[in-house]
N, C-alpha and C positions, 0 to 999 in steps of 0.2 A: 604581053606576048606570049604566045604558046607554039612558036614554030619550031620548037626542038623538044625533044623527049624530056631533057633538063628542065626547060621551062615549065613544060606541062606539070612535070612532077612539083616543082616549086608552087605553082597556082594550085594545085591540088591540095597541098599542105596549107596553103593561106586561106584557102575556102573552108577547110576543115575546122579553123580556128575562128570562124565567123559564127555567130548566133544563128539559130534556125529561124528562118523567115523567107519572105519572098527573094530578097537579095541573094542569098545563098543559094535557093533553088534555081533562079535564073543563071547564075553563074555555073552552077553544076550541069545545067542542060546544055551550056556552051562549051564545058571543059569534056563532056561525055562525046559531044560532036566532033571536038578538036582531037580527041584521042583516035578518031578513026583514020587521021591522016598518019597514023604510024603503024601500019599492019603488022610489023615484025615486033611490036612492043605491046604483045597481048596484056602482060601484066599491068601496063598503064591503063589498057581499056578496062580491065578488071576493077582496078582501083577507081576509074571515072565512073564506071556503071554503079559501083558499090555507093560511092559519094551521093550520086543522083537518086538511087534507091532511098538512101537515108533522109536526103532532103525532103522527099515526097512524103515519107512516114511521118517526119516531125514538123511538117508544114500544113498538115490538116489535108494532104492529098493522098492519102494511101491507095486511092483506087487506081492510080497510075503506077503504083509499085510492081503489080504482077507483069506488067508488060516489060519493065526493066529487067525484072528477076528472070523473065524468059531468056533473055540475051545473055545474062550471067550464066544460067543452067547451060545454055548452048555451048558456051566457052568452056565450061566445066566439063562437059561430055566429051568435047573434042581435043581440048588441051589442058588437061588438070595440072600439067607441071608449070603452067603459067600462074598459077595460084600460090601465094605465100601461105606460111601456116596460119596466119591471121585470116586471110581471105577463105582459105579451105573451112575454118570453123564457122566463118560468116555465112557461107553457103548454106549449111544445115540450121543455121541459127534463123536465116531469113525465111525459110519454109514457113515459120509461124507467122512472120508479119503477112506473107501472102494470104495464108488461111483466113486472119483476121479482116485483111482488107476485102477479100471474097463475100464473107459474111456480111460485112457493112455496105455492101452495094446490092441493091435490090434488083438491078439488071441482070446479075449473074444467077443462072439457074441452080437450084438446090443440087440437082445431080452434077453440075460442075464442080460444086463445093466439095461433094462426096468423092468425086474423082480425084480432087486434089488432096483430099486427106489419104486416100489410097496412094497416091504418088509419095507423099511425105512418109507414109509408113514403110513403104517398100525401101525407100531410098535410105531411112534410118536403120533399117534392118539390114541392108546391104553393107552400111558403113559401120555397123557394130554398135550403133548408138542405142541406148536404152529407149523405150517407148512411152515414158511418162509425159514428154511434151507433146506427143501425138494425143495422148488420152486428155491432157489439158485442152486442146483444141476441138476436141469431140465434145468435151463437158461444155465449153463455150457455144457451141453450135446448138446443143440441146437446150441451153437456158434462153438462147434466142428464139427458138420455134416452140418451146414449151413442151418437148416430148422426151420422156425418158431422162428427166433432169437427175433425179437421185440415183440411179443407176450410173450415169455418166460421172456424177460427181464422186461415187464411190471408187469407180475404176480409176480415177485421177488421183485422189488423195490417198489410197491405200498403197500408191507406189512409192518408193523412195525416188528423192530428187536425183537428177543425173546433171551431166556436163553441160546438156542442151536444155536444160529446165529454164524457165523464167526466173529472173532474180527472185530472192526470197520475199522482198516487199511486195512485188507485184503478185506473188502467188497467195500472200496474206490478203491482199486486196479481193482477189477473186473469191476466196473462201468467205470472207466477211461479207462480201455482196450477196454470196449466196444465202448466208444466214439472214441477211435483212429481207430478202425475197420470201423467205420462208416465215418472217415475222418475227425472228428471234433477235431482237436489237441487242440484248444483253450479251448474248454469246458472240454476236458480230464485233461489238466493240472490245470484248475481251480479246478477240482474234486480231483486232486492228491495233491494240496498245503497243506493240513495238514500232509501228510505222509511224502512229499519231505521236509518240513520245521522240520521234526522231532517231530511235536505235537502229532502224532498219531503213535504208534508202536507196535511191537509184535516181537516174536522170528524170523519171515521173514521179517519185515519191520523196517525201510525203504528201506533196500538194493534190495529186489526185485523190488520195484517200481522205485528205482533209474535207474535199468537197462531197465525196460519196458518204461520209460519216455525219454530215451535218444534221439530217433529220433524225437519225438515230439517236444522237446526243440530246436533240430537243426533246425527243419522245422519252427518253429516260431521265429527262430534268436535269441533265448535266449543262446547264447553260452556260458557265463560265468556260467550259471547254468548247461549246458550240461557238460560243464569241470568239474565241482564239482561233480555231479551226477555220472560221470566216476571214478573219483578219490575214491569217498567214496563207491559207490556200488560196484565196482571191488574188492576193498580191502577186503569188507566183503565177497565176494563170492570166492574170489581166494582159489583154492585147496580144496574146498568143494565137496564132492561126490554127493550133492544134488542139485547143481547149474548148471547142464548142460544147462538148458533153459537160464538162466542169462549170463552165459559165451558167449553163442551163440549170445545174444543181444549186449555185450560188442564188441565181434568180428566183427558185423555187423557195430556198430558205428565207430570202428576204419577204417574199408573200407570205409565208407561214410563221413569221417571227414578228410581224408588225413593222417591218422595215421596207414598206413599199417605196418611199423616196430613195432609200440606197438601191433598190432595185433598178430605178429609172436611171440612176448614174450609172450603173453597171452596164445597162443596155448602151448608153451613151459612149461609153469608153470601148464598147466591142462590138459596134454595128457593123464593122466590116465582116464579121462572122456569117452574117446572114447571105453574103455573096459566095460564102465557099460551098462548092457542090463536090468536093474531092473525098468527102467522107459523109455519106448521107445518113448513117445512122447516127453519128454525133450530131448532125444538123437536127435531127429529129429530136434529140435531146434539148438542144438550144431552143428549138420552137416550142416544146412542151414547156419549159421553164418559164419563156416569154408569154405563153398562153395563159399559163396559171397567174403570174404576176398581173397581166392586163385585165384578167377576169376579176381579180380582186380589186383592183383599182375602179374598174367600171361598176361593180357592185356597190363601192362606196360613193358613186356618183361623181366619180372624176374621169368619166369618158372621154370629156372634150379637152382634157389636159393635153398640151403638146408633148411629144417624146420622141426619142431617136428610133429609126427603123432602118430598114434597107435603103440604100443609096438611090437618089434620083427623084423623091418626092417628099413632102412634108407629112408628118404622121401626128394623129391624135391617139390617145390610149385606145379609144373605140376601134378606130380604123386599123390600127396596128393589130388589135386582137383579132378582128375579122379576117385580116390577111394570114396570120399566123396559124389561125386555127384552120383556115381552107387548106394551106400548105401542109400542115401536119396531118390532118386527116388522110389526105391524098398520099403522103410519102408512108404513113403507116400502113394504109391499104395496098400499096405496092409492095412492102415487106411481107405482108400477110399472104397476098395473092403468090409471091414466090414460095413462101414456106409452107403454104397449105395449111396454116393454122391461124388462129385468131390472137396469138399471143401478143404479138407487139402492139396492136390496137388496143388490146386489153390492159396492158402496162400503161399506155398512155393515159386512158380513161381513168385508171386507178389513180394516177398522179393528180390529174384535174380534179378528183374528187376529194382530195385532201383539204381539211379544214386548218386554220390557225392553230398552232400548238402551245401557244402562250396567251394569257389573259391581258397583259400589258405588253407593249413594244419592248422587245429585248435591246437594251442599249448596247451598241456597238463599240463605243468609244472613239468611232470616225464620224465626221459630218457628211451628210449627204447633200451635194450642192443642189440636186433636183429638189424643187419645192413642192409639196403637195399640201393643199388646205387640211387643216386638222380636223379629224372627224369630231363631230358632237359627241361629247361623252355621255354615256347612258346615265340616265338620272338614278340617284341613289333611292333605293326603295324606301318608302314612307314608313316610319316607326307606327304609325297608325292610319286608318283609313281617313279621306278627307270627308268631312261632314257633309251630308247632303243638305240639311237644313241650313238656311242662310245666316240666320242668327247665330246658330252654333257655330258656323264657318268662322264668321267676323270674330267671335269671341275667343276661339281656340287660336285664330292667327294672332291676335293681340297678346294673348298669353304667352305664346311661344316667342313672340317678338321681344317681350320683356326679358327673356332668357337668353336672347340671342340664338335661338334653336334653329338650326339650318332649315328644319322642315317648314319654318315660317314662310320661306320664299314660296313654295308650291301653293300653300293656303292664299298667300296675296295674290298669287297670279290668277287663281281660281276666283277670288273675289272681284278682281280687275275685269275678268270676262264676263262676269254676272252683270255687273252695273254697266258694262260697255255694250251690251246687247241691246239690239232694237227691241223697243217696247219695255225696257225696264222701268218700272215704278218704284221709288224709294219709299219705304215705309219708315217714317221717323219714329221708330220705337225707343223707350229709355235705353234699352240694352245696346242697340246698334248707334243710336244717335243720328243728328242730321247727315245728309248728304255730303256737307263740307267736311265733316270729320272723317269720312271714309275717303274722301278725295286727299284729305290731308295725309291720312294713313298712308295711302298708296304713293304719294310723292315721298314721304319718308322713306318707303321701301325702295323706290327708284334711287334715292340718295345712297342708301346702304349698298345697293347693288354696284354703284358708280365707285363706292370706297372699296368695295371688294375687287373691282378691276384696277384699282389703283387710279382711278380717273377722278382725282378730288376736284378738278375745275368743275367737272359735270355734276357734281354733288351739290357744289354751291347754290345754284339757282333752284335746284329742288328742295333744299332746305329752306330758303326764304319762301317759295311758293307754300310749302307745307307750313310754316308759321303763319302766314296770312291767312290760311285756310283754318287753321286751329283758332285763330282770333276769332274769326267768323263764326265758327261752330261754338264759342263760348268756352273755350278750354285755353285761357292765357298761360297756364303753367306749361302745357306742351308746346304752345307758341314759344314761349322763352327758351325751353330746351332746344328747339329748332334754330332760333336764331343765335343762341350759344355756340352750337355745333358750326353754324355758318361762319362763325367768327374765326373759329380755329381750322376750318376746313382747307384754307389755303396753305396752312403751315406743312401739309403733306407734300406740297409741290416742290419744297426745298429751293424755292426762289429768293431766300434770303430775307423775306419780308417778316418783322418782329410781329409779335402778338399785340393786339389793341388792348393794353392792360387797362386803361380807364373803362373801356367798354365791358371788358370781361368783369372787371370789379363791380361795376354797376349790375351786371346780370347776376353775380354772386348776391349781392344785397338784395336784389329783387327776389331771388329764390328762396329767402328766408321764409315768406309766407305761403310758400307752396307745399304740396304733399310731399311725403317723404321720397317717392319715386322720381318724380321731376326735379326735387332738391338735388338728389345724388346724381341725377344726369348732368345738371348743371355744373355741380362740383367736379365732376369728372372731366368735362370740358376744360375747366379752368386748370386742374391737375395736369392734363395732357399738354396744354400750352406751356405751362412751367417746365414740364418734361422736355419738351422739344427745344425749348430756350436754353435749358441747361446742357442738354446733348450738344447744341452746335457750340456752346461756351468751352466744352471740356478740352484740354484738361486742366486749364486754369480759368474757371468761372469766377465772376466777381462776387463777392460777399452778397451783394443784393440778389442776384440771379440764384445763387445756392439756397439763399434764406426763403426766397419765394417758393421754390419748388419744395423744401422741407415743410414750410407752414401749410402749403396747399395740400401736399400728401398726407400731413398728420391729420388735417380737418377731414379730409376724404376718408381715411381709413378709420378714424374714429366714429365718424357718422354712419360708415358701412357697417362696422361692429356693433354699433348701439342698436342700429336697426335690423341686424341680422340678416343682411343680404350676402348670401355666399360668394355669388360671382363678383360682387364688388370688392369685398374683403381680398379675394384672391388676386384681383387686378391690382390692388393697393400693394400686395406683397410682391407683386411681380415688378412694379416700378421701383420698389425699395431694393429688391435683389439686383435688377439692372444697373441701378446707379453704384451699388455697393461694388459689384462685379467690375464695372469701368474704373473704379477708384481703387480697385486692389484689395478689397476686403472680401475675399473669396468665400471664407467659411460663413460670413454672415449672409452672402448672397446664397449660397447652398441651403442654409437652413430655412431662409424665406422661401425659397422655390419648394423645397420639400414640404413645407407646412401649406402652400398655396395648392399643390396638388393633392395633397390629403383632404383639403376642404372641398375641392371640384369632384373628387372621387366619392367622398362622403355623401355629396348633395347631389349626386347622379348628374353631373354636368360634363361629360367626357369630352364633348364638342370643343370645350374650351381649353383643353389640356395641352394641344400640340405645342403652342408657343412657349409656354412656360418650360415644357420638356425640352425643346430646342436650346433654350438658355441655360438650363440645367447641364445639358450636355456639353455646352461651351465651357461652364464653369467648371465641369469636372475635368475636362481636357486641359484647362489651364493649370488646374491644382494637380496635374500629373496622374490623373486616374482615368486613362483611356478606356479601360474596360468597362467603367461604369458610364462614361460617356457614350460608348457604343450603345449600351443598354437604353439610355434616355433617347438617344437621337432614333434608334429604331423604333421605339415606342411612339415618338412623335410622328414618324412618318406613317406607322401604320394606323395610328388614329387619325391623322389628317386624310389619309386614302378611305378610310372606312366612312368619313363624314363628308367625304367629297369635297374638301376645303379648297376651292379652285384658287385661292390667293395664298395659300401656304407657301413659304419660301422654300420650295423643294430643292432647287439648284443649290443654293448655299448649304442646305442641311445635308445633302448628300456629300458635297464637298467637305464638309466639316466630319463626317462620318467616315470619309476617305482618310482623313489625317489620322482619325482616331484609330483605325486599323492599321495604319503605318506605325503608330506608336506602340501597338500590341505585337508587332512582328508578323503581321498577317497580311502579306502582299496581295493575296487573291481576293480577300475581302476589300482592301484599298481599291484593287482595280475595278473589282465591280461596282463599288460606290461612285468612284470617280468616273466611269462609263457613264452612270446614271446622271451623275452631276452635269455632265457635258451635254446629254441628250436634253434634259430639262432646261438648260439654259438656251439650247437651240429652239425649244418650242416657245420659249418666253422672248425670243428674238434678241438675246444678250449674247451677241457674237463673240465680244473680246471675252466676257467671262467664260464662255464655253472654250474658246481657244486656250486660256490659261489653264482650265481643268484638264484640257488634253495634254498640255505641256507637262503637268504633274502626273497624269496617268502614264505617259510614255517614260517619265523617269522611273516610277514604280516598277512598270513592266521590265525594263532594261535592268534594273538593280536585281530583279528576281530571276534574271536569266530568260525572260521571254522577249529575247532581242526582235525577232522578226515581227512580233506583235507591236513592239514599241516603234519600230520603223514604219509600220503601217499606219499608225496613229499619227506619228510626225510627219508623213506625207500628206495626210489630210490637213494637218495644221497649215503646212506652208501653202496648200492648194487654196484655203480661205484665208491666208494671212492678211491681205489688204482688206477683205470685207470685214474682218475680225478686228481691224483697227491696230494690230501690231505694229509698233513703230520699226524703224530699220534695225536697230539694235536686237530687239526681241526676234525678228525675223532672222538675224544672222545667228543668234543663239540657237535658234530651232534648226538651221541648216547646218550648223556645226553638230549638233546633237545626232542629227539624221547622217551625216556624213560618217560619224563614229559608229553609229549603228550598222551602217552598210559595211564598213571595215570589218566590224565583229562577225558579220554574216559571210565575210570573204567574198562580197560582190564588190570587187575592187573597182571595176570599170565604172559603175554607178557611183561609188564612193569618190572616185577621182573628179566625175563630172560635178558633183556636189562641192567638192573642195574648190574647183576651179571657179564656180559660181560664187562661191563665199569669198574667195580672193578677190574678185572683181567688185563684189558688194562693199568689202571693207576698204578697198584701196583708197578712198577718198577721205577715210577717217583720219584727221590730223592729230588727234589725241590717242590713235590706237595703234602706234607703232609694234608694241609689245604682242598685239593681236595678228598684225601682218606677220609677225615672226613665228607665231604658234601656227597659223593657218598654213604659211608656207611650208613649215617643216612636215606637218600632217598630209599636205597635198603631195608632197615628194614621194612620201612612203606609198601613198593610195596610188599614184602613177606608176611607181616602179612595180608594186604587186600586179597592176594591171598589164605590165609588160610594155608601158609607153615611156621608153627610156630617155627619149630626147626632152620629151616633155617633163620628166622627172629631174633630168639634169638643169633645165631651166628653173624649174621651181626650187630645187637645191641653191642655185646661185641667188634666188630672190630671198630666201631664206637667210642665207649669210649676210646679204646686204641689208635685210631688216635688223639682223642680229647686232650690226655694228652700230644701228642707230638706237636699239631698243633691246638690250642683251636678255636673252633667255638661254643660258649657257648649258643648263642641264638638258633642256630640249634639243638644242641645236646637236649637242654631243651625241645624244641618243639617236636622234634622225640619221647621223652620219654613221654610226655604228650599225644601225639596222640595214642601212643602205650598202654597207659593205656586205653583209650577210646574203642580201637579196642579190647582189652582182654575183657572187660564187654560185647561187642556186641557179641563176638565169644563164650563166656563160661559163659554169664550170671552171676548170684551172686557167682558161683563157682570162678570165676576168680576176686572177689573183692580184696582179700588179695594181689594177684599179682599187680594188678593195682595200689593199694595204694602204693606198694612198689616201682613201677616205677616212681609214682608221687613224693615219697620221694627221689628217686635218682635224679629226675629232680632238686628239692629244692636244694640237695647237690651241684649239678654242678653250680647252681646259685650262692649259697652262696661262693663257692669257687673262681668262676671267679671274683666276686666282690671283694673278700678280695685280690686277687692276682693283680686287677686292670686291668684284661683282657676285651676286648669289651664286653658289654652285656647290654641289656636293663633291668636292675634288677627290678624296679618296675611292668614292665609288665609281666615278667615270674612268680613274686610272684603272682600277680592277677590271671593268667591264671591256676597257680597251684592250688589255692583255688577253682576256677571256676570248673576246671575238678574233683577235690575231690567232690565239691557238686554234680556234675552230676552223678558220680559213686556212691556215697552214697544214692542219691535220687532213684537211678535205684535198690539198695539194700534194698529200704524201710526204710532207716534210716533217716527219714525225718528232725528230729530236728537237727542231725548233719549236714545234707547238708545244711540246712538253715544257720547254723553259718559259714559254709564254703563260702557260697555265699556272706554273709554280709561281711566276711573278704575279698573277691574278690573286692567288691565295695570299700572298704576302700584302699586296695593296690592300685587299678588304680586311686585314688585321687592323689596319688604321681606323676602321669603323667602330671599333669596341663591339658592343652587344648588336647594333644595327648591321654590322658587317658579318655576323655568323652565318646568316642564311646564304648571302651571295657566295661567301667563303666556301660553304659546303659544296655548293654547285661548281665552283672552280675546281674544288678538289675531285669532285666525280669526273670532271672532264680530264684532268691529270691522269687519273687512274685509268680511265678509258683508253687514252692514248699509250700510256705505259703498258697496260696489260694487253691490249689487242694490237696496236699498231707496232709495238716495239717488242712485244712478246714477254716482257717482264713481269709475269703473273704474280709471282711472289712479292715483289716490291709494291706492285699495285694494290695487292690485298692487305700488305702491311699498312699502307697509306689508308686505306679505307677503313681498317679496324680502328686506327687512331681518330679517324674523321667521324666515325659512329660514336665513339666514347665522348668526343667532344660535343656533337650535336646533343647526346642525351643529357650532357652536363648543362648545356645551354637552354634546354628546355625546348628543343625543335624535333619532336617525335617524328614528323613526317620527312623532314630531311634526313634524319637517321634511317629511317625505313627505306627511303631511295637508295641510300648508300649501301644497306644491307642486302638489297636485291642485287645490285650490281656484284657485291662480293660473292653472292651465292652463284650467280652465273659464271663468274671467272672461275670459281672453284669447280664447277660443273664441267665447263670447258677443258679445264685441265685434266680431270678425271677421264673425260671422254677422249682426250687426246692420248 
């Protein structure tokens, strides 16, 4: 109801507390209309119009703001005394909003913008305001139309800031964007540093700059910072009606960093922005980012992929591309026609011409729900040309095959093409052999490719077919090799089937009469089977299983050494190292792996090195040598990538690399590796492993202070929790981590929502009463911080009830003590009695827990209780009582011994503050501080001593000034 001035004032205050968005804007429109019913309360009309203009500005509808401001300006010209001091300042501040809105609307003639600039200048001069803000708007117009930009920039930046200047963070953004347009990314990023680091902020920053800086960061190779800016910046911009420009920049970043699936997800989350016509220039930014993303996807062959777009119909990537391209072209043309230049259209075309800025997709640490078929990787350049002569081709393929060289695949593909062509006539030469031999070779090749895809079941029939063909070709040795491989192929499926030892033993006996190469191949299959059997039996294998492996491995290793086959010797060493590592013989394992790698390197077999390098990295990590592990793992990843090893375990290796970086105290390296691990698991369809990697990534980010990044990652995990197979308790832990992260970011409303969801989730846990207590305590504080006091009181009662069943006395006391502090902050002296009652309840919880023998740090809780009483009493101007409570806190912390020294120092600081400032007893306060400083120095607490010394100096200075 707004039928009285008082009710209208209350409604305006309530609307001011709402987040920007359509509900707030609609309410502001209603309140501005309601204010007209009180013609004698022009002050309320001013406030209502100010609220409406602000709602339009931050709800993506700035083109409506000039009309509202015209009404404000009319009231200002006719009744200036009805404007409060705040409203007077806002009149001049909002001239800038109108100037920006006019530039962003192509229907407004350029002459009208120039007239408004003149109006702004004359009004500023008449009011005695400096003209720096005016020149800032002149620079923005020059940048938009592309005329006189450098001169306009100089006229702006050479003037000192003034009362009406844009905030420091926004001015930094404007200067940095100018340097980006001039092609000086390095200077732009140097300019941006205070904003991107969070040192200079405002209601629009740093998330606006995080979006604008994405491409400069990529171009400068600062990939970690680009990843972070995307996570933090997009999270802040997501779903807001005023962020079309920034969403377009995030879409562009996704298109140019190999993250097209993420781009489709962003489109789906922000499709409502396509309907916004309140800021045409921002809409053009969104359309251009969308156009670039859809162009990239269409070029990759994904034009028919479904995607989100403007409401009212279904879209494919191709149809959306056509729509946004036509709309963006027309909108850019309208701006250029208005401006009389081609600057807007040229800027759009320049963005569309940009090419990807990374060779491989940049792992972002979050999973894109949108799925895009994986692009076919470009083939690795061949080490040598494919022979044109068919005989040479076959012989070279067989030679590379014996070495497991990856180039063999391309040669066999060429052989298959030749013999499969119409009119092929096979020449049964001694070098090539009969057609059956070639067909057997190709069946063996298909089996090998199946193995590389981890499709062991598909390999089995190919091996049997190859065995039959080799037999018919008169090569019984090769046939035996194929049959032996078929016997062990099923072991890779992990279906619990044991090796067929009688058949394998017979194959081993039959191999005695074969040539060396075939005999070693059969021996390797036997050894592999024994290795798998022993692996499954660990940690307590039977003597028979252990002996079988040792005998098989010894025979294989001896034979390989006797025949001088380096890759077989290296394989035997790797088996030895693997089993030694699993059984805790780490030094032995390391020695074997180092020897194996040296052998492969000396014999020019680099493509066989990635797996022993991974095992070496794992061994080094367990040995407590994380730096050595990092070296081995990075080398493994680089070598696997160089040889396009498609079945290399990239995800697990990056995961291990992340752990190694953590152990060296390198959180940035850990975050980079864990992000890549999650992305690799995603590509492999291992959703549960990807989620686990992200949970670890979030932990690293949080611990290193990158809390907003961690929150973005955790939100992604929760979004995909069910698909990732996370069980209920894992989801609860993720939600708890997310809620705590939101609290740390002071996003209390969102944190409270997560805590309430968590409370509902764990309410059915019969074995988790202590969890109920913990969640209820943390939810209470989140709700209180968010200003939802009724819900906070309910949660507090729930926490106390849960505590009665499953005591968590320290946490309950802490919750009540913080609630007392928040009560005073919210209600002032009116909340004193409630605050003191909460502190008394905390003391009661402490006493009962101590009497019952429940776990609690009783001395600490007594000290904090007195300290918080001192704080609330001082706030209520009851200084003598406050000082007594501070001194009681000092005494209580004495009981904590060494652990009590730091909280004791804080209590002493509080006592001195009350004594020196509230009671005016400065000398006594300084004497207290001097003793406290000496005690902190003796206790080895230099930071606490420094804090006390700073207060001592301030009190001394205040005494001198007095």
